[in-house]
N, C-alpha and C positions, 0 to 999 in steps of 0.2 A: 278616142278622145275628141270631143266636140270643142272647138275653140272659136270664139267670136270676138273680134276687136273692132272698136269704133272710136274715132277721135273727133273732138269738136274744139273750136276756138271759142273761149269764153272771155268776154270783155270784163274781166276782173283779175286782180293780182293772184298769183298762185297761192299765196298764204291764205287769202280769203276763200278760195275754192277748196283748198285742203281742209281748212277749219270747218267748212260747211259739210263736206263729205264725212269727215271724221266724227261729227256730232250725230250720234245715232237717232236723236229726236227728229232729224231731217230725213232720214232714210225713206219712210213711207210717202214723203211729199214728192219724190222724184223716181224712186225705184218702186213702181206701182204694184209689183207682185207682193211687196212687203206690207202686211196689214198692221203689225205691231212689233215693237222691239223692246227688249229688256237687256241690260239696264238702259235707261234713257239718258245717257251721258256720252261725252266724247270718249273715243277709244284710244288705246295706246298699245304698245307691244305687249303681247301676252293676254290682252283682254279677251274674255269669253262673252259672246253676244248670242242672245236667243232671238230668233226671228220667227214670227208667225207669217207664213207665206201662202198665198193663193196661186198655185201653179199646178195644174192637173189635180185639182182638189186642194183642200187645206192641209198644211203640214207644219210641223215645228222643226226648226233647224237650230243647232247649236254650232257656232263657228268660233274660230280662234284667230286673232290678229297675229300673223306669223312674220310679217315685215311691217315696219313703221319708221319711215324716214321723212319727218316733216321738213319742208312742205313738198316733198318729191314723190313719195310712194307709200301706198297702203296695200297690203295683201291680206286677204281674209280667206281662210280655208274651212269648209264645213267639216265638222267632226261627227255630227249626228244628224240624221234626216234621211229621207228616202233616196236622195241623190247627194253627191258630195262635190258640189262646185267649188272652184277657187275663183275669187274675184280679185283682180288686180287693178288698182287705180294709180295712174301716173299723172303727175302735174308738172308741166314744163313752162317756166316763165318766159314770155316773149314780148318785149316792149310794152309792158303794162297789162297784157292779157295773158291768158293761160291756155296752153294746149293740153286739154284733158283727154286721156285715153283710158277707156274702160275695156278690160278683157275678162271674159268669163270662159273658164275651161271646165268641162264636165266629163268625167270618165264614163265610158260606155260599159257600165256594169249595172247589175240589178235591173230596175225598171228601164234604164236608159239603153240596155242592150236591144230592146225592142223599139223604143221611141227615138233613140239617137239617129239611126239611119234615116228615119222619116224627116227629122229636123234638119239633117244635112241636105237632103234632096230638096226640101222646100225652102231652105234658107231661113227658117223660123228663128233659130238662135241668133243669127246675125241681125234680123229685123228687130227682135225684142231688145237685144243689147244696144243697138243704135237708138232705139226709142228711149231707153233709160238715160243715155248720155245726152240726147237732145232735150229731154225733160229737165235735166240738171242745168243745161245751158239756158233754157227759157226761164227757169226760176231765178237763176242768179243774175240774169240780165234784165229782169223785171224791175222797173223803177220804184215799185211800192216798197215801203220800209220792212215788210215781213220777209223779203227774199234773203 
């Protein structure tokens, strides 16, 4: 299993960060592997989401929201796709800001039996995961009204 975790402090309330992450229209803005999402709506427990992803080629993933505890936690597990990652988003309120933690866990099966050990050695999974969390922070702390 490849697991990468990264936390950032976002200068926004946890409810705001949670709402942004749970609205799938926002996913391609900060999770840059995601090219398109259906449905383009906020998610809830049991929601099925289809992501068109560009990672080692273009692929389609169908994922299920398996945990949803607003404004604290979202867990999304891939059910269909070339790999089956689990994404966990944690939101912890701290004096008006949010400690956001993004964890991705990828089983080393199928394609990842070969690619996984390389990603571990190079730290690629950790860098990519950290980059997505930092993208979210930058977007939500941007003073423009679209953030």
